[in-house]
C-alpha positions as CSV (number, residue, x, y, z in Angstrom):
1,M,-65.7,-13.8,41.6
2,F,-64.9,-10.1,41.2
3,I,-61.4,-10.7,42.7
4,V,-60.8,-13.5,40.3
5,L,-61.8,-11.4,37.3
6,A,-59.6,-8.5,38.5
7,K,-56.6,-10.8,38.9
8,F,-57.3,-12.3,35.4
9,W,-57.4,-8.8,33.8
10,Q,-54.4,-7.7,35.7
11,K,-52.4,-10.7,34.5
12,Y,-53.8,-10.3,30.9
13,R,-52.7,-6.6,31.0
14,R,-49.2,-7.4,32.1
15,Q,-48.9,-10.1,29.4
16,R,-50.3,-7.6,26.8
17,L,-47.7,-5.0,27.8
18,V,-44.9,-7.6,27.5
19,Y,-46.3,-8.7,24.1
20,Q,-46.5,-5.1,22.9
21,A,-43.0,-4.3,24.1
22,H,-41.6,-7.3,22.2
23,L,-43.6,-6.4,19.1
24,R,-42.3,-2.8,19.1
25,K,-38.8,-4.1,19.5
26,I,-39.0,-6.5,16.6
27,R,-40.6,-3.9,14.4
28,R,-37.6,-1.7,14.9
29,L,-35.4,-4.5,13.8
30,L,-37.4,-5.3,10.7
31,D,-37.6,-1.7,9.6
32,V,-35.0,-0.2,7.3
33,P,-31.9,0.2,9.6
34,S,-30.5,3.6,10.2
35,E,-27.0,2.3,9.4
36,Y,-25.3,-0.7,7.8
37,I,-25.4,-3.8,9.9
38,T,-21.8,-5.0,10.2
39,R,-20.7,-8.5,11.1
40,P,-19.8,-7.6,14.7
41,A,-23.1,-5.7,15.0
42,T,-24.9,-8.8,13.7
43,Q,-23.5,-10.9,16.6
44,K,-24.6,-8.3,19.1
45,L,-28.1,-8.1,17.7
46,A,-28.5,-11.9,17.8
47,V,-27.8,-11.8,21.5
48,E,-30.0,-8.8,22.1
49,Y,-33.1,-10.3,20.3
50,A,-32.7,-13.9,21.6
51,P,-35.2,-13.2,24.5
52,S,-37.8,-12.0,22.0
53,Q,-37.2,-15.1,19.8
54,K,-37.8,-17.4,22.8
55,Y,-40.9,-15.4,23.8
56,F,-42.6,-15.7,20.4
57,Q,-41.5,-19.3,19.9
58,R,-43.5,-20.3,23.1
59,R,-46.7,-18.9,21.5
60,R,-48.8,-21.5,19.8
61,L,-50.7,-19.4,17.2
62,I,-49.0,-16.6,15.4
63,F,-51.1,-14.6,13.1
64,R,-49.0,-11.4,12.7
65,W,-46.9,-11.4,9.6
66,S,-44.2,-9.3,11.3
67,I,-43.7,-11.9,14.0
68,R,-43.4,-14.7,11.4
69,C,-40.8,-12.6,9.5
70,F,-38.9,-12.0,12.7
71,L,-38.8,-15.7,13.5
72,R,-37.5,-16.5,10.0
73,Y,-35.0,-13.7,10.5
74,M,-33.7,-15.2,13.7
75,A,-33.6,-18.7,12.2
76,D,-30.9,-17.4,9.7
77,F,-29.6,-14.2,11.2
78,D,-26.9,-13.6,8.6
79,R,-29.3,-13.9,5.7
80,G,-31.8,-11.7,7.5
81,S,-29.2,-9.1,8.2
82,A,-28.2,-9.2,4.5
83,R,-31.8,-8.5,3.4
84,L,-32.0,-5.5,5.8
85,N,-28.7,-4.2,4.5
86,Q,-30.1,-4.3,1.0
87,K,-33.0,-2.2,2.2
88,F,-30.5,0.2,3.7
89,L,-28.4,0.4,0.5
90,R,-31.5,1.1,-1.6
91,R,-32.6,3.9,0.7
92,E,-29.1,5.5,0.9
93,L,-28.6,5.3,-2.9
94,K,-31.9,7.0,-3.4
95,T,-31.5,9.6,-0.7
96,H,-28.0,10.7,-1.7
97,R,-28.4,10.4,-5.5
98,K,-27.5,14.0,-6.1
99,L,-24.3,13.6,-4.2
100,F,-23.3,10.6,-6.3
101,D,-24.3,12.3,-9.5
102,N,-21.6,14.9,-9.0
103,I,-18.3,13.8,-7.4
104,A,-15.8,16.3,-8.6
105,G,-17.9,16.9,-11.7
106,K,-18.3,13.2,-12.5
107,S,-21.3,10.9,-12.0
108,L,-20.5,7.5,-10.4
109,D,-21.7,4.2,-11.9
110,S,-23.9,1.8,-9.9
111,Q,-20.9,-0.3,-8.7
112,Q,-19.0,2.7,-7.5
113,R,-22.1,4.0,-5.6
114,R,-22.7,0.6,-3.9
115,A,-19.0,0.4,-2.9
116,I,-19.3,3.8,-1.2
117,V,-22.5,3.1,0.6
118,T,-21.5,-0.4,1.8
119,D,-20.2,0.1,5.3
120,E,-19.0,-3.3,6.6
121,H,-16.4,-3.5,9.3
122,S,-13.9,-4.8,6.7
123,N,-14.3,-4.1,3.0
124,L,-12.3,-5.2,0.0
125,I,-13.0,-3.4,-3.3
126,L,-11.7,-5.1,-6.4
127,A,-11.1,-2.3,-8.9
128,G,-10.1,-3.1,-12.5
129,A,-7.6,-1.1,-14.4
130,G,-9.0,2.3,-15.3
131,S,-12.2,1.7,-13.3
132,G,-12.0,5.0,-11.4
133,K,-10.8,3.8,-8.0
134,T,-9.4,7.2,-7.1
135,L,-12.8,8.8,-7.8
136,T,-14.5,6.0,-5.7
137,I,-12.1,6.7,-2.7
138,A,-12.8,10.5,-3.0
139,G,-16.5,9.7,-3.1
140,K,-16.3,7.6,0.0
141,V,-14.6,10.3,1.9
142,Q,-17.1,12.9,0.8
143,Y,-20.0,10.6,1.7
144,L,-18.7,9.9,5.2
145,A,-17.9,13.6,5.9
146,R,-21.0,15.2,4.4
147,T,-23.8,12.7,5.0
148,K,-22.6,10.7,8.0
149,G,-21.0,13.5,9.9
150,I,-17.6,11.8,10.3
151,D,-14.8,14.2,11.3
152,P,-12.4,14.2,8.3
153,Q,-9.5,14.0,10.8
154,K,-10.8,10.6,11.9
155,I,-10.5,9.3,8.4
156,L,-7.1,7.8,7.6
157,V,-6.3,7.5,3.9
158,L,-3.1,5.7,2.9
159,S,-1.3,4.9,-0.3
160,F,2.1,3.7,-1.3
161,T,3.7,6.5,-3.4
162,R,4.0,10.2,-3.1
163,K,2.5,10.6,-6.5
164,A,-0.6,8.6,-5.6
165,V,-0.9,10.5,-2.4
166,Q,-0.7,13.8,-4.2
167,E,-3.4,12.7,-6.7
168,L,-5.8,11.7,-3.8
169,Q,-5.0,14.9,-1.9
170,E,-5.8,17.0,-5.0
171,R,-9.1,15.1,-5.7
172,I,-10.3,15.1,-2.1
173,V,-9.1,18.4,-0.7
174,N,-9.0,20.7,-3.7
175,K,-11.9,19.5,-5.8
176,L,-14.3,18.2,-3.0
177,G,-13.3,20.6,-0.3
178,V,-12.9,17.9,2.4
179,N,-10.0,18.9,4.7
180,I,-8.2,15.6,5.0
181,Q,-4.6,14.5,5.1
182,V,-3.5,11.6,2.9
183,W,-0.4,9.8,3.9
184,T,2.1,7.3,2.6
185,F,2.8,4.5,5.1
186,H,6.2,5.9,5.8
187,Q,4.8,9.4,6.4
188,L,2.4,7.9,8.8
189,G,5.1,5.9,10.5
190,L,7.4,9.0,10.8
191,R,4.4,11.0,12.3
192,I,3.9,8.3,15.0
193,L,7.6,8.3,15.8
194,R,7.8,12.0,16.1
195,Q,4.8,12.1,18.4
196,H,6.9,10.0,20.8
197,G,10.2,11.8,20.2
198,R,11.9,8.9,18.4
199,P,15.2,9.2,16.4
200,S,15.7,10.8,13.0
201,L,16.2,9.0,9.7
202,A,19.6,7.5,8.8
203,E,21.3,8.0,5.4
204,E,20.2,5.4,2.8
205,S,23.9,4.5,2.1
206,L,24.5,3.4,5.7
207,L,23.4,-0.2,5.2
208,S,25.6,-0.7,2.2
209,Q,28.6,0.8,4.0
210,I,28.1,-1.4,7.0
211,V,27.7,-4.5,4.9
212,R,30.8,-3.8,2.9
213,N,32.8,-3.1,6.1
214,Y,31.5,-6.4,7.6
215,F,32.6,-8.5,4.7
216,A,35.9,-6.7,4.3
217,Q,37.0,-6.3,7.9
218,V,34.8,-7.9,10.5
219,L,34.0,-11.3,8.9
220,P,37.7,-12.1,8.1
221,Q,38.5,-12.1,11.8
222,N,36.3,-15.2,12.3
223,S,37.8,-18.0,10.2
224,A,34.7,-20.3,10.4
225,S,32.3,-17.5,9.3
226,F,34.7,-16.3,6.6
227,L,35.1,-19.8,5.2
228,N,31.2,-20.1,5.1
229,A,31.1,-16.8,3.1
230,L,33.7,-18.2,0.6
231,R,31.7,-21.4,0.3
232,L,28.6,-19.4,-0.5
233,I,30.3,-17.9,-3.6
234,G,31.8,-21.3,-4.6
235,S,35.3,-20.5,-3.6
236,T,36.7,-23.0,-1.1
237,P,40.4,-22.6,-0.1
238,R,42.7,-25.5,-0.7
239,D,44.2,-25.3,2.8
240,T,44.6,-23.3,5.9
241,A,47.4,-21.2,4.5
242,E,45.3,-20.1,1.6
243,L,42.4,-19.2,3.9
244,T,44.8,-17.1,6.1
245,R,46.1,-15.3,3.0
246,L,42.5,-14.5,1.8
247,Q,41.6,-13.2,5.3
248,K,44.6,-10.8,5.2
249,Q,43.8,-9.6,1.7
250,A,40.1,-9.1,2.4
251,A,40.3,-5.4,3.4
252,D,42.6,-4.6,0.4
253,W,40.3,-5.9,-2.3
254,Q,39.1,-3.4,-4.8
255,S,35.4,-3.1,-5.6
256,A,35.9,-4.1,-9.2
257,D,37.4,-7.5,-8.5
258,W,36.2,-8.1,-4.9
259,P,35.2,-11.8,-4.7
260,L,32.5,-11.1,-2.0
261,A,30.9,-8.2,-3.9
262,K,27.9,-10.2,-5.1
263,L,27.4,-11.7,-1.6
264,A,27.5,-8.2,-0.1
265,Q,24.9,-7.0,-2.5
266,L,22.7,-10.0,-1.8
267,S,23.0,-9.3,1.9
268,C,21.9,-5.7,1.5
269,T,18.8,-6.9,-0.4
270,F,18.1,-9.7,2.1
271,L,18.3,-7.3,5.1
272,N,16.0,-4.8,3.5
273,L,13.4,-7.5,2.8
274,L,13.9,-9.0,6.3
275,K,13.2,-5.7,8.0
276,S,10.4,-4.9,5.6
277,S,8.6,-8.0,6.8
278,G,9.2,-7.0,10.5
279,R,11.3,-10.0,11.3
280,T,14.8,-10.7,12.6
281,P,17.3,-13.5,11.7
282,A,16.0,-15.4,14.8
283,D,12.7,-15.8,13.0
284,L,14.2,-17.6,10.0
285,T,14.8,-21.3,9.6
286,A,16.9,-23.0,7.0
287,P,15.4,-25.9,5.0
288,P,16.4,-29.3,6.2
289,A,19.9,-30.5,4.9
290,S,20.1,-33.3,2.5
291,A,22.4,-36.3,2.8
292,D,24.8,-35.2,0.1
293,A,25.0,-31.6,1.4
294,P,25.2,-31.5,5.2
295,K,25.0,-27.7,5.2
296,S,22.8,-26.0,2.6
297,R,23.5,-22.5,1.3
298,A,20.7,-21.2,3.4
299,A,22.2,-22.7,6.6
300,L,25.6,-21.2,5.7
301,F,24.1,-17.8,5.1
302,L,22.0,-17.8,8.3
303,E,25.2,-18.4,10.2
304,I,26.9,-15.3,9.0
305,L,23.8,-13.1,8.9
306,P,23.0,-12.5,12.6
307,P,26.3,-10.8,13.5
308,L,25.7,-8.5,10.4
309,F,22.2,-7.7,11.5
310,E,23.3,-7.0,15.1
311,L,26.1,-4.7,13.8
312,Y,23.7,-2.7,11.7
313,Q,21.2,-2.3,14.5
314,A,23.9,-1.4,17.0
315,T,25.2,1.3,14.5
316,L,21.7,2.8,14.2
317,T,21.4,2.8,18.0
318,A,24.8,4.4,18.5
319,Q,23.9,7.2,15.9
320,N,20.4,7.6,17.4
321,K,19.0,6.9,13.9
322,I,16.3,4.7,12.4
323,D,16.2,3.3,8.8
324,F,13.4,3.4,6.3
325,H,11.9,0.1,7.5
326,D,12.0,1.1,11.2
327,M,9.5,3.9,10.4
328,I,6.9,1.1,9.9
329,N,8.0,-1.5,12.4
330,L,8.6,0.8,15.3
331,A,5.5,2.8,14.6
332,A,3.4,-0.5,14.8
333,Q,5.2,-1.3,18.1
334,L,4.4,2.1,19.5
335,V,0.8,1.9,18.5
336,R,0.4,-1.4,20.3
337,E,2.2,-0.1,23.4
338,R,0.8,3.5,23.6
339,G,-2.2,3.7,21.4
340,S,-3.3,5.1,18.0
341,P,-2.0,8.5,16.9
342,A,-5.6,9.6,16.4
343,P,-9.1,8.2,17.2
344,Y,-9.6,7.0,13.7
345,Q,-13.1,5.7,12.6
346,Y,-12.1,4.7,9.1
347,I,-8.9,3.5,7.4
348,I,-8.9,3.6,3.6
349,V,-6.0,1.9,1.8
350,D,-5.3,2.6,-1.9
351,E,-3.4,0.1,-4.1
352,Y,-3.9,-2.6,-1.5
353,Q,-2.4,-5.2,-3.8
354,D,1.0,-3.8,-2.9
355,I,0.7,-4.4,0.8
356,S,3.6,-5.9,2.8
357,L,3.4,-7.7,6.0
358,S,4.9,-4.9,8.1
359,R,2.4,-2.3,6.6
360,F,-0.4,-4.7,7.3
361,Q,0.8,-5.1,10.9
362,L,0.7,-1.3,11.3
363,I,-2.9,-1.1,10.0
364,K,-3.9,-4.0,12.3
365,A,-2.3,-2.3,15.4
366,I,-4.3,0.9,14.7
367,R,-7.6,-1.1,14.2
368,E,-7.0,-3.0,17.5
369,K,-6.8,0.3,19.3
370,T,-9.6,2.2,17.5
371,S,-12.0,-0.5,16.1
372,A,-11.8,1.5,12.9
373,K,-13.6,0.2,9.8
374,L,-11.2,-0.8,7.0
375,I,-11.7,-0.1,3.3
376,C,-9.1,-1.6,1.0
377,V,-9.1,-0.8,-2.7
378,G,-6.9,-2.6,-5.2
379,D,-6.4,-5.1,-8.1
380,D,-4.7,-8.4,-7.6
381,W,-4.2,-8.5,-11.4
382,Q,-1.7,-5.6,-10.9
383,S,0.3,-7.0,-8.0
384,I,3.9,-6.5,-9.3
385,Y,6.1,-5.7,-6.3
386,R,6.9,-9.1,-4.7
387,F,10.6,-8.3,-5.1
388,A,10.1,-5.3,-2.8
389,G,8.3,-7.3,-0.1
390,S,4.6,-7.1,-1.1
391,E,2.6,-10.3,-0.3
392,I,-0.3,-11.0,-2.6
393,S,-1.8,-13.5,-0.1
394,L,-2.8,-10.5,2.1
395,F,-5.1,-9.5,-0.8
396,T,-6.3,-12.8,-2.2
397,D,-6.9,-14.2,1.3
398,F,-8.3,-11.0,2.7
399,Q,-11.0,-12.5,4.9
400,R,-8.6,-14.7,6.8
401,Q,-6.3,-11.7,7.4
402,A,-8.8,-9.0,8.2
403,G,-11.9,-10.9,9.3
404,Q,-15.2,-11.5,7.5
405,A,-15.5,-8.8,4.9
406,A,-17.7,-7.4,2.2
407,L,-16.3,-8.2,-1.2
408,L,-17.2,-5.5,-3.8
409,R,-16.2,-5.0,-7.4
410,I,-15.7,-2.0,-9.7
411,E,-15.7,-3.6,-13.1
412,R,-16.5,-0.8,-15.6
413,T,-13.3,0.6,-17.1
414,Y,-13.2,4.1,-18.5
415,R,-9.8,3.8,-20.1
416,N,-9.6,0.6,-22.2
417,S,-11.9,-0.6,-25.0
418,Q,-13.9,-3.7,-24.6
419,N,-11.8,-5.4,-27.3
420,L,-8.6,-4.8,-25.3
421,I,-10.3,-5.8,-22.0
422,N,-11.3,-9.2,-23.5
423,I,-7.7,-9.8,-24.6
424,A,-6.1,-8.7,-21.3
425,A,-8.6,-10.5,-19.1
426,R,-8.1,-13.8,-21.0
427,F,-4.4,-13.4,-20.7
428,I,-4.3,-12.6,-17.0
429,Q,-6.9,-15.2,-16.0
430,A,-4.8,-17.9,-17.5
431,N,-3.4,-18.0,-14.0
432,P,-6.3,-19.6,-12.0
433,A,-5.1,-18.0,-8.7
434,Q,-6.2,-14.5,-9.9
435,L,-9.5,-13.4,-8.5
436,K,-12.2,-13.3,-11.1
437,K,-13.6,-10.1,-12.5
438,K,-15.9,-9.3,-15.5
439,L,-14.6,-6.0,-16.7
440,Y,-16.6,-4.1,-19.3
441,S,-16.4,-0.9,-21.3
442,R,-18.6,1.1,-23.7
443,Q,-15.7,1.8,-26.0
444,R,-15.0,-0.4,-29.0
445,I,-11.7,-0.4,-31.0
446,R,-11.1,-3.0,-33.6
447,Q,-7.8,-4.8,-33.2
448,P,-6.4,-2.7,-30.2
449,L,-3.4,-5.0,-29.7
450,R,-1.0,-5.0,-32.7
451,V,2.2,-7.0,-33.0
452,I,5.0,-5.8,-35.2
453,K,7.8,-8.4,-35.8
454,Y,11.2,-7.2,-37.0
455,A,14.5,-8.8,-38.0
456,K,17.9,-8.0,-36.3
457,G,18.9,-4.5,-37.2
458,Q,15.4,-3.3,-37.8
459,E,14.6,-2.2,-34.2
460,R,14.5,1.5,-35.0
461,S,12.5,0.9,-38.1
462,A,9.9,-1.1,-36.1
463,L,9.6,1.7,-33.5
464,E,9.2,4.3,-36.3
465,Q,6.6,2.2,-38.1
466,A,4.5,1.9,-34.9
467,I,4.7,5.7,-34.3
468,L,3.8,6.4,-37.9
469,N,0.8,4.1,-37.7
470,I,-0.4,5.8,-34.6
471,I,0.0,9.3,-36.1
472,E,-1.9,8.2,-39.2
473,E,-4.8,6.9,-37.2
474,Y,-4.9,9.4,-34.3
475,G,-2.9,12.4,-35.3
476,E,-0.1,14.2,-33.5
477,Q,-2.1,15.6,-30.6
478,K,-2.4,12.3,-28.7
479,S,0.0,11.2,-26.0
480,L,2.3,8.2,-26.6
481,L,3.9,6.1,-23.9
482,I,6.8,3.8,-24.8
483,L,7.3,1.0,-22.2
484,G,10.2,-1.4,-21.6
485,R,10.7,-4.2,-19.2
486,H,14.1,-2.7,-18.2
487,Y,15.3,0.9,-18.3
488,R,18.0,0.1,-20.8
489,D,15.6,-1.5,-23.3
490,I,15.2,1.9,-25.1
491,Q,18.9,1.8,-26.0
492,E,18.4,-1.1,-28.3
493,F,15.9,0.9,-30.3
494,L,17.4,4.3,-30.0
495,P,21.2,3.9,-29.8
496,D,23.1,6.8,-28.3
497,C,24.7,9.0,-31.0
498,R,27.8,10.6,-29.5
499,D,28.2,13.1,-32.3
500,K,25.5,15.6,-31.3
501,S,26.2,17.7,-34.4
502,R,24.7,15.0,-36.7
503,Y,21.0,14.9,-37.2
504,Q,19.2,12.3,-35.1
505,L,15.8,10.9,-36.0
506,F,15.2,10.2,-32.3
507,Q,16.4,12.0,-29.3
508,F,16.1,10.5,-25.8
509,N,16.4,12.5,-22.6
510,A,17.4,10.0,-20.0
511,A,16.7,12.4,-17.1
512,S,13.1,13.1,-18.0
513,G,12.3,10.1,-20.1
514,E,11.2,12.3,-23.0
515,V,11.6,11.0,-26.5
516,I,11.6,13.4,-29.5
517,Y,10.8,12.1,-32.9
518,A,12.4,14.7,-35.2
519,R,9.8,14.2,-38.0
520,R,7.0,15.0,-35.6
521,P,8.5,17.1,-32.9
522,K,5.0,18.1,-31.5
523,L,4.2,14.5,-30.7
524,K,4.3,13.9,-26.9
525,I,6.4,10.8,-26.3
526,N,7.7,9.4,-23.0
527,Y,9.6,6.3,-22.1
528,L,9.2,4.4,-18.8
529,T,9.6,0.9,-17.5
530,A,6.4,-1.1,-17.0
531,H,6.9,-0.9,-13.2
532,K,7.1,2.9,-13.3
533,A,4.1,3.2,-15.6
534,K,1.7,1.6,-13.1
535,G,-1.1,4.0,-12.4
536,L,-0.5,6.0,-15.5
537,E,-2.3,6.1,-18.8
538,A,-1.7,7.5,-22.4
539,D,-3.7,7.6,-25.6
540,N,-1.4,5.0,-27.2
541,V,1.3,2.6,-25.9
542,I,4.3,0.9,-27.5
543,V,5.9,-2.0,-25.6
544,L,9.6,-2.8,-26.4
545,N,11.9,-5.8,-26.0
546,L,9.3,-8.5,-26.3
547,S,11.9,-11.2,-26.8
548,E,12.4,-14.7,-25.4
549,R,15.6,-14.3,-23.5
550,A,16.9,-13.8,-20.0
551,L,16.5,-10.0,-20.0
552,G,13.5,-10.0,-22.2
553,F,9.8,-9.5,-21.4
554,P,9.1,-11.7,-19.4
555,N,12.3,-11.4,-17.5
556,Q,13.5,-15.0,-16.9
557,I,16.3,-14.3,-14.4
558,T,15.2,-15.9,-11.2
559,D,16.0,-14.5,-7.7
560,D,18.7,-16.1,-5.6
561,P,17.1,-19.0,-3.8
562,L,18.2,-17.4,-0.5
563,L,15.7,-14.6,-0.9
564,S,12.9,-17.1,-0.7
565,L,13.6,-17.1,3.1
566,V,12.2,-13.5,3.3
567,L,10.1,-13.1,0.2
568,A,6.4,-14.1,0.0
569,K,6.0,-17.7,-1.1
570,A,6.5,-18.0,-4.8
571,E,3.3,-18.8,-6.8
572,G,2.9,-22.1,-8.4
573,F,1.9,-20.7,-11.8
574,P,4.9,-20.0,-14.1
575,L,5.9,-16.3,-14.6
576,A,2.9,-15.2,-12.5
577,E,4.3,-11.8,-11.6
578,E,5.7,-11.2,-15.1
579,R,2.3,-12.0,-16.5
580,R,0.7,-9.3,-14.2
581,L,3.4,-6.8,-15.2
582,F,2.6,-7.4,-18.9
583,Y,-1.1,-6.9,-18.1
584,V,-0.2,-3.6,-16.5
585,A,1.8,-2.6,-19.6
586,I,-0.9,-3.2,-22.1
587,T,-3.7,-1.7,-20.0
588,R,-2.1,1.8,-19.9
589,T,-3.6,2.7,-23.2
590,R,-6.9,4.4,-24.1
591,H,-6.7,3.3,-27.7
592,T,-4.1,0.9,-29.1
593,V,-1.0,-1.0,-28.0
594,Y,1.8,-1.9,-30.3
595,L,4.0,-4.9,-29.2
596,L,7.5,-4.9,-30.9
597,A,8.9,-8.4,-31.0
598,P,11.9,-9.9,-32.9
599,R,11.1,-12.3,-35.7
600,Q,13.4,-14.8,-34.1
601,K,12.5,-15.9,-30.6
602,P,9.6,-13.6,-29.8
603,S,8.3,-13.4,-26.3
604,C,6.1,-16.3,-25.1
605,F,3.6,-13.6,-24.1
606,V,3.4,-12.3,-27.7
607,T,3.0,-15.8,-29.0
608,E,0.2,-16.4,-26.6
609,C,-1.6,-13.1,-27.4
610,A,-1.1,-13.5,-31.1
611,A,-3.5,-16.5,-31.0
612,Y,-6.3,-14.5,-29.5
613,R,-9.1,-12.9,-31.4
614,D,-8.9,-9.3,-32.4
615,V,-5.0,-9.2,-32.4
616,R,-3.2,-8.0,-35.5
617,V,0.2,-9.4,-36.4
618,S,2.4,-7.9,-39.1
619,E,6.1,-8.1,-40.0
620,L,8.5,-5.5,-41.4
621,A,9.5,-6.2,-44.9
622,R,12.5,-8.4,-45.3
623,G,15.3,-7.6,-47.7
624,D,18.7,-6.0,-47.9
625,K,20.0,-3.4,-45.5
626,P,18.7,0.0,-46.4
627,L,21.0,2.3,-48.3
628,I,22.9,4.8,-46.1
629,C,22.8,8.5,-47.2
630,P,26.2,9.4,-48.7
631,R,25.9,13.0,-47.4
632,C,24.9,12.8,-43.7
633,Q,25.9,9.1,-43.2
634,T,23.1,8.8,-40.6
635,G,19.9,8.7,-42.6
636,H,18.6,6.0,-44.9
637,L,17.6,6.5,-48.6
638,T,13.9,6.1,-49.2
639,I,11.4,6.7,-52.0
640,F,9.6,10.1,-52.0
641,T,6.8,11.2,-54.2
642,R,6.5,14.9,-55.2
643,R,4.1,16.3,-57.8
644,G,3.5,12.8,-59.2
645,H,7.2,12.0,-59.5
646,Q,9.1,9.5,-57.4
647,F,12.8,9.8,-56.4
648,W,15.2,8.5,-53.9
649,G,16.1,10.9,-51.1
650,C,17.6,11.0,-47.6
651,E,15.0,10.3,-44.9
652,N,16.5,13.2,-42.9
653,Q,14.4,15.8,-44.8
654,P,14.7,18.7,-44.8
655,W,17.9,18.8,-42.7
656,C,20.1,16.8,-45.2
657,G,18.3,17.4,-48.5
658,Y,20.2,14.7,-50.4
659,K,18.2,13.3,-53.4
660,L,18.6,11.5,-56.7
661,V,16.0,13.1,-58.9
662,N,16.6,11.0,-62.0
663,Y,17.0,7.7,-60.2
664,L,13.4,6.5,-60.9
């Protein structure tokens, strides 16, 4: 009997120890986690806790609340991990509140804080225009370095332009004191190549030189290929004799009247985009031929392209050089073959909406070697560089490209008023493919979008009217940004005056983009294209050339169909990228935007916005042409009021001084 009881208690004790061990284990799981539970970590935990799940499921009666919670957790592990992550986020936000209250002298809002603390393996942060994404990136770096003990040299921060890199470097290093290096993608690629002793960079003009030499000297030696090139430009020789004559003359053609000039230019653009995507001519396939056209333009072009590509690559090899695109493509290849340039734990990408396939492949290669966490920050509403090789699908379809990810939003804007946000959001979301965001602002400005329509010949008057309205409302101390769709748009409003001795109401410095309004010389005015203005802001904005024409805004000149072989697939929504560019233009302002549109054939974008609430539409007064000053011949006569008396005088006061005192 004693032996039976001893065995019973020994067995009970062993079972009790097993029970306690499983209980302690599940309590650790159900407690607030010490770090964010990522998707890969969730899968590992599911495997690790499967034995405990089976152990407790075999027990008939379960009275402990913690065990019941654990079994519910295991029944839906993803949902259970999400609940634990919420506990983690609440603790982190509370613990590091003082840090988030002062990032470079600014306090972060709740969405910015949550975006920083969330630490999924892949993270996409949707950041609206003016929402403080640079501050959020800086806060993320400081959080990782100061609270998580991550070595700053193991944090890779990337952006697309030197200006954006300088801004991030200034914010992170100088203001926060975190010693980190911010790179452009090409700087990173060059660093990787130099680590492995790869060639130096070729001159930018090399490609155009080789393309021109190919079409003028190499291609004419092959009659079939030369004939294909002539067919591409719609010039088919009548007979063999004419073809032979054209082949002999090819090298002697002058640039001004060279028949293949446009095809050569197209080839340069095509090769740049081809290499930007990390592909070769062998990766391209022409669309199927139709019955009435046995060989399409694409098929003809793809027959003459491979020798040109091989000639260019052979020239680079012979000179021991690489081009701009090789800095990305070869760098990705070297990372795959020889490993990452550093043991990165985090990769942070700014302006992710501008990502191209080759850049994405470089990031992917580094992640495969380091298992680094990825944080991408951007705004698909501002994706405007398809013509340069960016692929918006890498943003909008992020989870398919980068794996299961946390989707976060930064929706409070510190630049625009709520009134303007409502207009801009309605405009951009007319395209259903754009990701949804609910932007908000504490600022209110009545009628922030204002349309001024003008007749032919009133361009300068419309611009001056907008400037005077801004001065009257905000004074001369505020900055003013004039935007055009094309660089030459400013010339229609400020025609160049060759006689520099004459007084000019406006002066434009083409080198700096500075505009001087002679009546208010202290007013800070700059002119840029809408593409160049991305990332910038000003107190007020004026947008020019909002006309419905080929080179208006939107630009209605379509790309050569051949470029569709290397560009990202065109979107189904009409003028989708031009719509995003217009959104970029109108969201540069802190206060108001003036849209200058012709009375005849205004832009479809202006017509659409004019129907929205809180948009003001006005027209310059019709009538005869204004009187030209007989003295200076440049100014117009206008009515002045002095000491209660009105008179006609030259607008170029006080430089001209012409007036008719007794006219009124």
